[in-house]
N, C-alpha and C positions, 0 to 999 in steps of 0.2 A: 608497342602493345595496343591491342584493340580497346577502345574506350568502353568502360562499363556503362550500363544503363543509368540514366539520371532520373531522379524523382521529380525534379523541377521541370518547368516547361522548356521546350526546345529553344536554344539560342536562335537569334535572328538569322545568323549565317546558315545554321543547319536547316531552318525552316525554308530559307530561300533555295538551298541546294535540293531539298526534297521536292519543292514545287517545280523547279526547273527539270529535274529528272523525271518526275511524274508526267509533266507536260510533254517531254520528249518521247516518253514511252507511249503516251496516248496518240501522239502524232504518228509514231511508227505503227501503232495498231490500226489507225485509220487508213494509212497508206497500204496496208496489207489487203485492203478491199478494192484497190485500184489497179488498173492496167494489167500487166503480165502476171501479177500475183494471183489473179483470179483464174488464170488459165490452167486447165488440166489438173485440177485439184483432186487429190486422193484423200477422202475424209473418213473419219470414224464416227462422226456425229449420228448417223442413222442407227448404229449399234448402241450408242449411249442413249438415244431416244427410246429405243426398244426396252432397254433396262429400266429407264426412268418411268416410262408409262406402265410397264408391267408392275413395278413396285407400287406406284400410285393406285393402280387398280386392285391392290390387295394381294398380289402374288408374292410368294416368299422367295427371295433370291436363293439360288443353289438347289432349292427343292422343286419349285414350280418352273423355273427357267434357269438356263446356264448363265453363270456370271464368271467371266474369266479373270476378274481382278479381285483383290482382297476387299472385305466389307467396307472399310473406311473410304473407299472410292465412291460409294453409293450417294453421298450428299450432292456431289457435283453432277450426278445423273438425275437425281430425283428433283432437285430444286428447279432446274429449267423445265421439267415436265409438269410442274404445277401451274394451273391456270391455262388461259387460252393464248394463242399467238404462236410465233415461230420458235421451235425448240432451239434451232441452231443460233439464232440471234441471242437468246437468253443465255445459252451455254457460252458463247463467245464473250458476252458481257461478264459472266462469272469468271472466266479465265483472265479477262482484262483486270478484274478486281484483284485476282491472285497476283498478277504481275505488279500492280500498284502496291499491294501489301508487301511484296518481296522487296521493292525499292525502299519502303519505309523501314523494313527490318535492317537493310544495309545502312540506312541513314542513322538508325539508332545505334548501330555498331560503330559508327564513325568511319565506315568503309568508303571514303569519298572517291578513291580511285576506281572503285567497282561500278560507280553509277553510270558513266558514259556507255560502257559495253552493255550493261543490262538494259539500258534505255533503248538502245538501237538493235538489240539482239533479235527482236522479231523480224526486222527487215533483213538481217543477215541470214537467218535460218529459213525464212519464207513462210508460206501459208500453212505449213504443218503446225505452226504454233497456235493457230486459231482453232484447230479441229482435233486436238488431243488434250487429255486432261492432266498432262504431266506438270503443268504449273502448280497444281494443287499439292502433290507430294514434294515438289521442289521447294515451295514456300514453307511447308512444314519442316523440311530438313534444314533449311537455312535458319528458321526460327529456333530449332533445337540447338543448332551450333551457336547461334547468338546467345542463347541462354547459358550454354555451357561455358563459353569464354567470358561471359559476364558474371560467372559465379553462382548462377541460379541452377544448381546441379539437379535438384529433384524435378523442377519444372522442365529442364532439358530432357531428362529421362522420359517424362510423361509425353512430351511433344514428339520425341523420337519414336516412342511406341505408337503414337497416332500415325506418324508418317509411315512407319513400317506396315501398319495395318491398312494403309492406303495404296502403297505399292512397295514391294518387298525390298527394293534396293537400299533404302536407308539403314537396313540392318547391318550393313558393312561398317557403319560408324559406331556400333555398339562397343567393340573392343577399344576404340579410341576414347569414347566417353568413360569407360571403366578405368583405363589407365590414367586419364587426366584427373578424374575425381580421386582415385586412390593416392596419387602423388600429391595432389593439392590438399586433400583432407586426410583420409585414412581408409583402411579396408572396409570398415563398417559402413561408412557413407557410400562407398562404391557398391557394396552388396545391396544396400538399400535402394540405390538408383536402379540396379538391375531388377530388383523385385518390383519397383514401381513400373518400369518399362514392361515387364512381363505381365503385370496386372492390367495395364491399359490394353495391351494386345489381347489378353484373354477376355477382358470385358467386351471387346468388340467382336472377336472371332468366335468364342465359345457358344454363344446363343445360336449362331448359324450352324456350328459344328454339331450341336445337340439335335437340332431340328433336321438337318440334312447332311449327315457326315459324309455320305458318298459324293454329294455335290461339291462340298468344300475340298475334299481330297482330290477330286477330278480337276478342280481349279488349280490347286498347287501342282499336281502332276502335269497338267497342260503346259505350265511354264517350265518346269524342271526337265521335262522330256522332249523339249522342242529340238528339231534337227538344225543343221547348219544353215542359217538364214542367208540369203543371197547378198545381203549388205554387210555381213560380218567380215572381220579381218581374214579369217580362214577362207571364206568364199572369195574375197578379193585376191588372195594369193592363188587360188585355184583358177580364177578367171584370167589372171595374168599368165599362168601356165598354159591355159587353153589357147590364148591368142599367140603366145610366143612359141610354144612347142607342140601345139595340136592336141593337148590333153582332152580326152572325151569327157563331156559333162552332161548331166541330166538335171532338169529342173522339175520339182514336184511341188504342188501347192498343198499345204496342210497347216494346221495350227494357226490359221488366219494369216499366213505369210507365204512367200515364195522361197523355196529352199533348194539347196543342191543335194542330190541324192547320190548314192554309190559308195564304194569302199573308201575312196580318197576323202570324200566329204565326212564320212563316219570317223575316219582316223583323225582328221583335223579337228573335228568337234571334240573328241576326247582330249587331244593334245592341248588345244586352247583352253579347255576347262581346267586341266591340270596346271597350266601356266597361270591362269586366272587365280586359282586358289593359292599357288605359291607366291604370286605377286602380292596378294592381299595379306598373306601371313607375314611376308617380309616387311610390308608397310606397318602392320600392327606392331611387330617386334621393334622396328626402328623407333616408332613413336614411344613405345612403352619404356625403352631404355634411356630416353633422354629426359630433360627437365619438363615439367608440366607448365609450359607457356602457351598462351592463347595462339601465338603465331604457329607453333608446332602443331597444335590441334587442328587449326584451319588447314594448314598445308597437308597434313596427313589425311584429313577428311576428303579434300579435293583429290588427292592422289588415289585414295582407296576407291572412290566412285569412278575415277578415270580408268583405273585398272579393271574394275568390274565391267565397265562399258567396252573397253577396247579389246579385251580378251573373251568377251562373252560369245556364246553361240548365236546370239541375236544382237543386232546393232541397228535398231530402227532409228530413223532421223530424229524422232521426238526424244530419244535418250540424251541428246545433246542439251536439252533443256535442263536436265539434272546438273550438268556441268556449268551452265550459265549462272546457276544460283550459288556455286561454290568457288570455281576457279578464280573469278575476279577478286575474291576476298584475300587471296594470297598477297602478302605485302612485299615491298621492295622491288629491286630489279627483276628478281625471279618472277614476282607477280605480274609485272608489266609484260615480260616476255611470254609468260604462260597465257595471259589474256590475249596477246597478239596471235599466238598459235591457235588458241580456241576460236578467235574471230575468223582465222583462215579456214579452220575446219567447218565452221558454220556456212561460210560462203561456198566452199567446195561441195557441201551437202546440197545446197540449193541449186547448184549447177546441173545436178542430175535428178533431184527429187523435187517435184513430181514429174517434171517435164520429160525425162528420159527413162522413167522407172520401168515402164512396160517394155521398152526396147531392151533394157537390161535383163529383165526377168524372162522374156519370151525369146529374145534373139541373141542374148549375150553381146549386145552392141559394144564394139571395141572402145568407143569414146566413153560411154557410161561405165564400162568395166574399169577403164583407166581412172576415171574420176573417183569411183568407189575405192579403189586401191590407194590412190593418193590421199583421199580423205582419211582412210583408216590408218595409213602410215603417219599422217599428220597427228592423229590422236595418240599414236604410239610415241611420237616425238613430244607431245604434250606431257605424257606420263614421264618421259625422261627429264623434261624441264622441272617437273614437280619433285622428282626423286633424286636428281643428280646431286652429289655432295657439293657443298659450297665451294671448296677449293677447286674442285674439278670444273665447277660452273664458271668461276672467275678466270681460270686458265683458258677455258674454251672461249669465253667472251674476248679475252685478250687476243 
């Protein structure tokens, strides 16, 4: 069982573990600014800076400028834009703070086995960790899960609503939260949690939707209507077919990414979306039909986000940050195996991003194409580790 939050001060051993993990994380963060980590970076910070400066100057997001992310992402764009100095340095400092806060959440949960991987994850994934804001929704998602398994159901719902309003993917945890609360308490408490979550999302999103309904809708549609991104599992399979069987492929840049175009890509985009929805539904049903234990809630949450990532039409490198905040929380041998597979996926991602990304996008480089496919299949294997029944898992280990 995951330890509940304690009202008293942290025990000495827990404080020492937190200090060591935070120190290791900060060392990893500093090393990301050294040597080959600084080469060929592909950054989003100029986009974030434009969002932040426009907001500070009094422009209204979605109405006066296009914002492709939900409104609760704005704090991490606006805060670094305040005052003088280098935006990127302040943004990276804010993301480092989110990483430290994530470690403290894990410590509060008593998730000791998760600390080593989370502490060194920036080095495993690479420079993309510095220049994307995904540590912010990942922190909120982990905090919501910690509150859920700690019995603070209403707070969990509110924080999950905030996470969903920062980046949409945490919404896949909502059925898990509802089932866990329903079985732990009753239907009334579960419905109250849903109401609280909806109220938080509405309080954040509705003001912008009233002021700029078209801009908010365009932001949502921009994400939902994206084509098959070149790093996705579907694209990895097509790239493999291209190199093995000569399948003709075309790359087109749109929606802020490089994507595969054509009938084959369109068919796979639909098929992977169907599989994604089916996998999520299966995970939700599996969780709802079992006992309301913290371990099951954590495992189901990690599996749901993994399914959302691996079968999505888009699989950007920063999406793995979402998994870093959840997969290491899974306990036991399954958790250790899952963390090892995730670490492999992080390293495989860094082998081609950012160093070989443009060779992949512009030339369909065979080495980069192979690395993308192997990384995506590794994430598919991670989903298998998280969802494989216990008996089958033991037989396979034997």
